N, C-alpha and C positions, 0 to 999 in steps of 0.2 A: 575464470570463465567470463567471456563476455555476454552481452546480451543476447538473449535468442531472437533472430529475426522473424520468424514464425513458429508458431506452436500447432501441432496437428493433431495429437491425440492425448489429453490431459487425464491421467487418472483422476477420480472424483474426489474433489475436496483437497486439494493439492496447492491450492493458491492463497496468500495472505495479500489484503489490499491493505496499503499504506495510504492514508487520508490526513492531509492537512487542509484547514480551512481559518478563513478570518471569522471573527465574531460577526453576525449578522447573514451568514451563510443559512442557506435554508435544507433540510432534509432533502427536498425534491432535487435540488442542485447537486448535492452530494450522491444520492442514488442514481441520478442521472449519467452524472460522469463516472460513475464505479460501472454501469450498464455498458457505457461507450468503451471502457477500458477492456473490459472483459472481452467484448466483441473484437476489439482489436487484437486480442491476444488469442483469439480464434477460442474462446472460453464461453460459460455462462454460469448463471448463478449458482448450479449445483458444483461448479468447480471450485467455489469459495470456502474456506474452511475458517477465515477469520479477517477481522477488521481491527488494523491498528492504528492507533494516532498517539499525538503526544499525551501522558498521564493528566495534566492539567485541564485537557479537553474531551477525555472520554466520557463525561458525566454531561456533556453539553447536551441539550435536547435534539439539536439538528443531526446530530452523528448517532445518537442514541435511536431516534426515531428512522434514520435511513438504514441502520445495521437490523433494526427489526425487521423491516422490510425484507431482508436476507435471512430471518430466521436466526439471526446472532446480535451479540451484545459487544460493542467495541472494547477493544482491550487497550489500557493505558500504558505505554513505554516511558520509562523515567529517563531524565536526562542522560544519567551515564550510560544507559543502555542505548540510547540514541546517539550518544557522541562517540561510543565504540564502533559504531557502522560507517563513520564519516570517511575512511581512506576506502570504502567500498562504493562511495555515493558518487556516481559521474555528474550530477548536475550541481551547480554551485550558485546560490542565490547570497550575494552579500547581506541582504537585509535577514534571510534566515538565519546566516551563519551568527551576525551579531545578536538575534534573539533567542537561538536555540542552540548555538554552538555546532551546528551542523550545515552541511551545503543545501540538503534537501530533507524536509521533516518528512514528507510521504515516504520517500525511498529509504530513508534509515528506520522508519517504523515499519514497513514491509518487511526488511532485512530482519530486523532485531524479532519481528511477529514470527517468521519464517523459520528461526533459530540458526543454532550454528551450522554451518554448511548451506544454509539456503543462499539462493540467488535471484539477482532480477530477472524476470521475464518481463517486463514493460517498464522503462524507465519514467519518469515524472511525465505527466501531462497535467495541463491547466485550463479551465474554464471558469472566467469570472474569478470569486475567491475560494474555490476550491481545487486543491491538487491530489493527484492518486497515482500510485505506481504498485506494482504487483510482483510478488516474488514467488517464487517455488520453495517449499521446505525441503530440506536435505534428501528427504526419501525419493525426491525427483530430480535430483542432483543433474542428470544426463537427461537431454531433450527425448521424449518418447519417440520410438520409429513409429512410423505410421504407414 
């Protein structure tokens, strides 16, 4: 299944955000991009059930603070789980492949966080030192009818 072009009626709590960020990124930058991504997907904070990132970044203060603003705690995804998603990741960054073994950290984290059968709702978007992608969980595998 390809990326959904528009999302019209999301069941509550069905999206997982994958977040990539460089050290020095702020919680405000992460939260702002996440709000923008949700808006582009026709969603809001109530549609978000999780925030996923690389395991070694999940305890960083910036992502913990940003996630707390959504009432969530970031989930750390280990390298093996990230690389298992690589064939499903449409974005390719040579720098991230070299560092993480996957084309896009945020897309892989969103997919891994969504679980088996999850699919991207919004591909990678980037502002400054933060990237974000959104994925549906398997229970919303088909785009809802609106």
